[in-house]
LODOMI-168365 format. One record per residue: residue in one letter; x, y, z negated of N, C-alpha, C in turn. Coordinates in steps of 0.1 Angstrom, whole numbers, padded with zeros to 4 digits, always signed. Atoms other than C-alpha are relative to their C-alpha. Example, Ala and Ser with C-alpha at 12.3 -4.5 7.8 and 13.67 -1.06 7.14 Angstrom:
2
A+0009-0012+0000+0123-0045-0078+0009+0012+0000S-0009-0011+0000+0137-0011-0071-0008+0011-0008
% end
This chain:
273
M+0008-0012+0000+0000+0000+0000+0009+0012+0000A-0009-0011-0002+0015+0033+0011-0002+0010-0012E+0001-0011+0009+0024+0061-0013+0000+0013+0008Y+0001-0012-0007+0013+0095+0000+0002+0012-0009P-0002-0012+0008+0028+0127-0014-0010+0010+0003A+0009-0011-0002+0006+0156-0019+0006+0010+0009Q-0005-0009-0010+0010+0180+0010-0009+0012+0002A+0008-0012-0002+0000+0216+0014-0007+0000+0013N+0008+0000-0012-0028+0220+0039+0001+0014+0007H-0003-0013-0007-0023+0247+0066-0012+0009-0001R+0012-0009-0001-0059+0260+0066-0001+0009-0012L+0002-0008+0012-0062+0271+0030+0013+0008-0003N-0012-0008+0002-0025+0282+0029-0001+0012+0009E+0001-0011-0009-0033+0304+0059-0010+0010-0006S+0010-0008+0005-0064+0317+0042+0006+0010-0010A-0005-0008+0011-0044+0330+0013+0007+0013+0006A-0007-0012-0006-0025+0354+0037-0008+0006+0012N+0007-0004-0012-0052+0359+0063-0010+0010-0001H+0011-0010+0002-0074+0385+0048+0005+0014+0001D-0006-0012-0006-0050+0412+0057+0001+0013-0009V-0001-0012+0009-0058+0439+0031-0005-0005-0014P+0004+0005+0013-0061+0435-0007-0015+0004-0003A+0014-0003+0003-0097+0434-0020+0000+0011-0010Q+0003-0011+0010-0110+0464-0039-0005-0006-0013D+0006+0004+0013-0121+0462-0075-0015+0002+0001L+0014-0001-0001-0157+0454-0071-0007-0008-0011S+0005+0008+0011-0163+0439-0105-0014+0004-0003H+0013-0005+0003-0194+0460-0109-0011-0007+0009D+0009+0006-0009-0209+0440-0080-0002-0015-0003G+0002+0014+0003-0209+0407-0098+0013-0008+0000P-0012+0009+0000-0185+0378-0104+0006-0002+0013P-0006+0001-0013-0160+0377-0076+0000-0015+0006D+0001+0014-0004-0162+0339-0075-0014-0006-0002A+0013+0005+0001-0199+0336-0078-0003-0009+0013G+0002+0009-0011-0211+0307-0056+0011-0010+0000L-0010+0010-0003-0186+0284-0041-0005-0014-0003N+0006+0013+0003-0210+0256-0049-0013-0001+0008N+0013+0001-0007-0242+0242-0034-0011+0009-0006D+0011-0007+0007-0264+0259-0060+0005+0013-0004I-0004-0013+0003-0259+0296-0060-0011+0008-0006P+0011-0008+0006-0280+0315-0085-0003+0013+0007Q+0004-0012-0007-0300+0343-0070+0007+0013-0006E-0005-0012+0006-0287+0368-0096+0015+0002+0002H-0014-0001-0003-0251+0361-0086+0003+0004+0014V-0003-0003-0014-0255+0370-0050-0004+0015+0002F+0002-0015-0001-0252+0408-0044+0002+0004+0015P-0001-0004-0014-0255+0428-0012+0013+0000+0007L-0013+0000-0006-0218+0432-0007+0006-0014+0002D-0006+0013-0001-0211+0395-0011-0005-0008+0012L+0005+0006-0013-0216+0384+0025+0002-0015+0000V-0003+0014-0001-0200+0350+0021-0010-0008-0008N+0009+0007+0007-0222+0338-0007-0015+0002+0004R+0013-0002-0006-0253+0354+0008-0002-0010+0011L+0001+0009-0011-0247+0334+0039-0001-0015-0004I+0001+0013+0005-0241+0302+0020-0014-0003-0006R+0013+0001+0007-0273+0308-0001-0011-0001+0010D+0011+0000-0009-0294+0315+0029+0000-0010+0011N-0002+0010-0010-0282+0286+0050+0003-0013-0006Q-0003+0012+0007-0283+0257+0026-0001-0012+0008D+0003+0012-0008-0296+0233+0052+0013-0004+0007I-0012+0004-0008-0265+0234+0075+0012-0001-0009W-0011+0000+0010-0241+0241+0046+0001-0014-0007N-0001+0013+0006-0251+0209+0029+0003-0011+0010Q-0004+0009-0010-0248+0190+0061+0015-0001+0002L-0014-0001-0001-0213+0202+0063+0007-0007-0012L-0006+0006+0012-0204+0193+0027-0001-0015-0001H+0003+0014+0001-0219+0159+0030-0001-0007+0013N-0001+0007-0013-0210+0149+0065+0004-0015-0002Q-0002+0014+0001-0206+0112+0072+0014-0004-0004F-0014+0004+0003-0168+0111+0071+0004+0004-0014V-0002-0003+0014-0167+0129+0038-0005-0010-0009E+0006+0011+0008-0190+0103+0024+0008-0012+0001D-0008+0012-0002-0168+0076+0038+0013+0002-0008M-0013-0002+0007-0136+0092+0023-0003-0002-0015R+0002+0001+0014-0153+0092-0011+0000-0014-0005V+0001+0014+0005-0157+0054-0013+0011-0009+0006A-0009+0009-0007-0131+0039+0011+0013-0002-0008D-0013+0002+0006-0099+0023-0002+0011+0002+0010A-0012-0003-0009-0064+0028+0012+0002-0010+0011D-0001+0010-0011-0067-0004+0033-0011+0001+0010N+0011-0001-0010-0097+0008+0052+0005+0006+0013K-0006-0004-0013-0083+0010+0087-0008+0010+0007H+0009-0009-0007-0113+0028+0102+0001+0014-0005V-0001-0013+0006-0112+0056+0078+0014+0006+0001L-0014-0005-0002-0074+0059+0079+0002+0005+0014H-0002-0004-0014-0074+0060+0117-0009+0013+0003G+0008-0012-0002-0103+0085+0116+0006+0013-0006F-0007-0011+0006-0084+0107+0092+0012+0005+0008K-0011-0003-0008-0053+0106+0113-0004+0008+0013W+0005-0006-0012-0073+0115+0144-0005+0014-0003Y+0004-0013+0005-0089+0144+0125+0012+0009-0001M-0012-0009+0002-0055+0158+0116+0007+0003+0013I-0005-0004-0014-0043+0156+0152-0009+0011+0006Q+0009-0011-0006-0074+0176+0163+0001+0013-0008D-0001-0012+0008-0069+0200+0134+0013+0007+0003F-0012-0006-0005-0033+0206+0146-0003+0008+0013F+0003-0008-0012-0047+0216+0180-0008+0012-0003Y+0008-0012+0005-0072+0239+0162+0010+0010-0005C-0010-0010+0006-0043+0255+0143+0008+0007+0011V-0007-0006-0012-0024+0261+0176-0009+0011+0006Q+0009-0010-0006-0055+0279+0189-0001+0012-0009L+0000-0011+0009-0054+0301+0158+0010+0011+0004I-0011-0010-0005-0023+0318+0174-0007+0010+0009A+0007-0009-0009-0045+0333+0201-0010+0008-0007Y+0011-0007+0008-0073+0341+0177+0006+0011-0008N-0006-0010+0008-0050+0360+0154+0006+0011+0008A-0005-0010-0010-0034+0378+0184-0012+0010+0004D+0011-0008-0004-0069+0390+0194-0004+0009-0012R+0003-0008+0012-0076+0402+0158+0010+0011-0001A-0010-0010+0002-0043+0421+0157-0002+0011+0010A+0002-0009-0011-0052+0438+0190-0011+0010-0004K+0011-0008+0003-0083+0453+0173+0003+0008-0014A-0004-0007+0013-0064+0467+0142-0004+0015+0001P+0004-0014-0001-0078+0502+0133+0011+0009-0004N-0011-0009+0004-0045+0515+0119+0013-0008-0001P-0013+0007+0000-0007+0507+0117+0001-0010-0011T-0002+0009+0012-0009+0492+0082-0007-0013+0003I+0007+0012-0003-0036+0467+0092+0006-0008+0011Y-0007+0007-0012-0018+0460+0125+0012-0008-0005G-0012+0007+0006+0013+0451+0105-0004-0012-0007K+0005+0012+0007-0006+0427+0083-0005-0010+0009L+0006+0010-0010-0024+0411+0112+0011-0006+0008T-0011+0006-0008+0008+0406+0132+0008-0009-0009S-0007+0009+0009+0024+0391+0101-0007-0013-0001T+0008+0012-0001-0005+0367+0100+0002-0008+0012L-0003+0007-0012+0001+0359+0136+0013-0007+0000N-0014+0006+0000+0038+0353+0131+0000-0013-0009N+0001+0011+0009+0030+0330+0102-0007-0012+0006T+0007+0011-0007+0005+0310+0123+0010-0007+0009L-0009+0006-0011+0032+0305+0150+0011-0007-0006T-0013+0005+0005+0062+0298+0128-0002-0009-0012Q+0002+0008+0012+0047+0281+0097-0012-0009+0001W+0012+0008+0002+0011+0269+0098-0001-0010+0011A+0000+0010-0011+0011+0252+0132+0011-0010-0001P-0010+0011+0002+0044+0235+0126-0002-0009-0012N+0003+0008+0011+0033+0224+0092-0011-0010+0002A+0011+0009-0004+0001+0209+0106+0006-0011+0008L-0007+0011-0008+0023+0190+0131+0008-0009-0009K-0008+0009+0009+0046+0178+0103-0009-0009-0008T+0010+0009+0007+0016+0165+0084-0003-0013+0008C+0003+0011-0009+0008+0143+0114+0012-0009+0001T-0011+0008-0005+0043+0131+0122+0011-0004-0010D-0010+0003+0010+0064+0131+0090-0002-0015-0004P+0000+0013+0005+0073+0095+0080-0006-0002-0014N+0005+0000+0014+0064+0103+0044-0015+0005-0001Q+0014-0004+0001+0030+0116+0054-0009-0009+0009L+0009+0009-0008+0008+0102+0083+0008-0008+0010N-0010+0009-0008+0038+0089+0104-0006-0003+0013I+0005+0002-0013+0020+0094+0137+0012+0003+0010P-0011-0004-0010+0046+0093+0166-0003+0013+0007D+0003-0013-0006+0050+0128+0180-0005-0002+0014T+0005+0003-0014+0045+0113+0215-0015-0002+0000V+0015+0003+0001+0010+0101+0204-0007+0013-0003V+0007-0012+0003+0001+0135+0189-0001+0009+0013F+0000-0009-0012+0011+0155+0221-0007-0007+0012A+0007+0006-0011-0005+0129+0244-0015-0001-0003A+0014+0002+0004-0038+0129+0225-0009+0010+0007N+0010-0009-0006-0069+0143+0242-0006+0009-0010R+0008-0009+0009-0085+0173+0227-0014-0003+0002E+0014+0004+0000-0119+0163+0217-0009+0012+0005E+0009-0011-0004-0149+0183+0231-0003+0009-0012A+0003-0008+0012-0156+0193+0195+0012+0010-0003T-0011-0009+0002-0121+0208+0192+0000+0011+0010E+0000-0010-0011-0124+0226+0225-0011+0011-0003K+0011-0009+0003-0158+0241+0215+0004+0009-0013Y-0004-0007+0011-0144+0251+0181+0010+0011+0003S-0010-0010-0004-0114+0268+0197-0006+0011+0008K+0007-0010-0007-0137+0286+0221-0008+0009-0009F+0008-0007+0009-0159+0297+0193+0008+0011-0007I-0008-0009+0008-0132+0313+0172+0006+0011+0010S-0006-0009-0010-0116+0329+0204-0011+0010+0004D+0010-0009-0004-0149+0343+0215-0004+0010-0011T+0004-0009+0012-0157+0357+0180+0011+0011-0001A-0011-0010+0001-0123+0374+0179-0001+0010+0011E+0001-0009-0011-0128+0389+0213-0012+0009+0000D+0013-0007-0001-0164+0400+0208-0002+0009-0013Q+0003-0006+0012-0163+0412+0172+0012+0009-0005N-0012-0007+0005-0142+0437+0152+0008-0008-0009W-0011+0007+0007-0112+0427+0131-0005-0006-0013V+0006+0005+0012-0134+0421+0100-0009-0011+0003V+0011+0010-0002-0164+0403+0114+0006-0012+0007S-0006+0012-0007-0141+0380+0135+0005-0010-0010L-0004+0009+0010-0129+0365+0102-0011-0009-0004L+0012+0008+0004-0164+0352+0096+0000-0013+0007A-0001+0013-0006-0156+0325+0121+0007-0011-0008Q-0008+0010+0009-0133+0309+0095-0006-0002-0013V+0006+0001+0013-0156+0313+0065-0005-0014-0003P+0005+0013+0003-0173+0279+0068+0012-0010-0002G-0011+0009+0002-0140+0261+0072+0007+0002-0013I-0007-0003+0012-0122+0278+0043-0008-0004-0012Q+0008+0003+0012-0151+0276+0019-0003-0014-0002S+0004+0014+0001-0161+0241+0028+0012-0009-0004Y-0012+0008+0003-0125+0227+0026+0002+0000-0015Y-0001+0000+0014-0123+0238-0010-0011-0008-0007A+0011+0007+0006-0157+0225-0019+0001-0015+0002I-0001+0014-0002-0152+0192-0003+0012-0006-0007A-0012+0006+0007-0117+0187-0017-0003-0001-0015C+0003+0001+0015-0130+0195-0053-0009-0012-0002D+0009+0012+0002-0158+0169-0048+0008-0013+0001L-0008+0012-0001-0133+0143-0036+0009-0002-0012Q-0009+0001+0012-0109+0150-0064-0008-0005-0012A+0008+0004+0011-0137+0145-0089-0006-0013+0002N+0009+0011-0002-0156+0117-0073+0005-0011+0009A-0005+0011-0009-0134+0096-0049+0003-0012-0009V-0002+0013+0007-0134+0060-0060+0015-0004-0001H-0014+0004+0000-0098+0055-0050+0009+0012+0002K-0008-0011+0001-0070+0079-0057+0014-0002+0007D-0013+0003-0006-0042+0063-0037+0000+0000+0016T+0002+0000-0015-0054+0070-0001+0007+0012+0006A-0007-0011-0007-0038+0093+0025-0009+0012-0001W+0009-0011-0001-0069+0115+0027-0001+0007-0014Y+0001-0005+0013-0070+0119-0011+0013+0008-0003N-0012-0006+0004-0033+0127-0016+0006+0011+0010I-0005-0010-0010-0025+0146+0016-0010+0012+0002W+0011-0010-0003-0058+0165+0019-0007+0005-0012A+0009-0005+0011-0080+0166-0012+0008+0006-0011V-0007-0005+0011-0055+0171-0039+0005+0014+0002D-0005-0014-0002-0039+0202-0024-0011+0010+0003N+0010-0010-0003-0070+0218-0010-0008+0003-0012A+0007-0003+0012-0086+0215-0044+0007+0011-0009K-0008-0009+0007-0059+0238-0057-0003+0015+0004H+0000-0013-0006-0068+0267-0035-0013+0008-0002R+0011-0009+0004-0097+0284-0053+0003+0014+0003K-0004-0013-0002-0078+0316-0050-0003+0004+0015S+0003-0003-0014-0081+0315-0012-0014+0002+0003T+0015-0002-0002-0119+0312-0013-0004+0013-0006I+0003-0013+0006-0121+0341-0037+0005+0011+0008E-0006-0011-0008-0098+0362-0016-0009+0003+0013Q+0009-0002-0012-0121+0356+0014-0013+0006-0004I+0012-0006+0005-0151+0365-0006+0002+0015-0002N-0003-0014+0004-0135+0397-0018+0004+0008+0013F-0003-0007-0012-0122+0406+0017-0013+0006+0006F+0013-0006-0006-0158+0410+0030-0006+0010-0009K+0005-0011+0009-0167+0430-0001+0008+0013+0002A-0009-0012-0002-0137+0453+0004-0002+0007+0013N+0001-0006-0014-0145+0458+0041-0015+0001+0004Y+0015-0001-0002-0183+0462+0037-0003+0010+0011E+0003-0010-0010-0182+0493+0059+0001-0005+0014S-0003+0005-0013-0170+0473+0088-0011-0010+0005W+0011+0010-0004-0200+0448+0088-0014+0004-0004K+0013-0003+0006-0229+0466+0070-0010+0004+0011D+0009-0004-0010-0244+0479+0102-0003-0010+0011I+0002+0011-0009-0243+0446+0121-0012-0008-0005P+0012+0008+0004-0277+0428+0120+0004-0013-0008Y-0003+0012+0008-0277+0401+0093-0003-0013+0008E+0004+0011-0009-0293+0378+0119+0013-0004+0009K-0012+0003-0008-0261+0381+0140+0011-0006-0008L-0010+0005+0009-0238+0375+0111-0004-0015-0004T+0005+0014+0003-0260+0344+0103+0003-0009+0011R-0003+0008-0012-0256+0331+0138+0015-0004+0000I-0014+0003+0001-0218+0333+0135+0003-0010-0010F-0003+0009+0011-0218+0316+0102-0005-0014+0003R+0005+0013-0003-0241+0288+0113+0007-0007+0011E-0007+0007-0010-0222+0281+0144+0014-0005-0005G-0012+0004+0007-0190+0280+0123-0002-0013-0008C+0004+0012+0007-0207+0254+0101-0001-0012+0010Q+0003+0010-0010-0218+0234+0132+0013-0005+0006R-0013+0003-0005-0183+0235+0146+0008-0009-0009E-0006+0009+0010-0169+0221+0114-0006-0014-0001I+0006+0014+0000-0194+0193+0113+0004-0008+0012D-0004+0007-0012-0186+0184+0149+0014-0005-0001L-0014+0004+0001-0149+0184+0142+0002-0012-0010W+0000+0011+0009-0154+0161+0112-0005-0013+0007N+0006+0012-0006-0175+0138+0134+0009-0007+0010V-0009+0007-0010-0146+0130+0158+0006-0012-0007T-0006+0011+0008-0134+0107+0130-0008-0013+0002L+0009+0012+0000-0163+0083+0136+0004-0009+0012N-0005+0008-0012-0148+0072+0170+0013+0005+0004P-0013-0007-0002-0111+0081+0168+0007-0006+0012G-0009+0004-0011-0087+0080+0196+0013-0007-0005P-0012+0007+0004-0053+0063+0195+0009+0008-0009V-0009-0007+0010-0030+0072+0165+0013-0008-0002E-0013+0008+0002-0002+0046+0169+0007-0001+0013
% end
């Protein structure tokens, strides 16, 4: 039975540096970490808290994301379950392709910076995506101490339709929206990663699996990233307050659906050896 070291996950590590400006002190607007769970009390969701408003108002698709079939499989499967292991490896290959696409997404966001300070922060995010997050995602796939997928297999892998649609979604959002609203495309991924990881850490039957040690353990540490994302939208309220809530909801719901579809590639994985 393989021993899998805990490994930092690129998405939530990116989130920690991807909000571009420090959040303002909005403590008068309620707890900064209100929500982050399935059941969000009405009194904890305030007008400036776009992230938790969207989660609260879209519980149907949000819960589909948190309880997708592969997450349920990871909760009960043991380390010798070949189907789940292959599905997880295939997911991480597709997630590497997604991370590469974030390079173009972050470039589009930087191009819409409203001033030199924000431009500098956004280009720093772009540089980190190129030099750290995408390479780290690849390393997770290929490192012998992690998933040990041959690099030739990774680069020969087909990009799933779900991966292509997710990539197009984030690119289109960055192209069509301002530098603040474009980050909404990543809200379902960042918030759900933390929620799913915490659930697996608490409830997974087996603690010696690749998905538990490489994915769940580390992602469950990144509460700060989810709070930073919540506070980012509070701090930049002026940049989204005049956009119809129905439009913001459509972006959020599509992001949830793209995450669900990406998880579903695990159910019929491609070659990983």
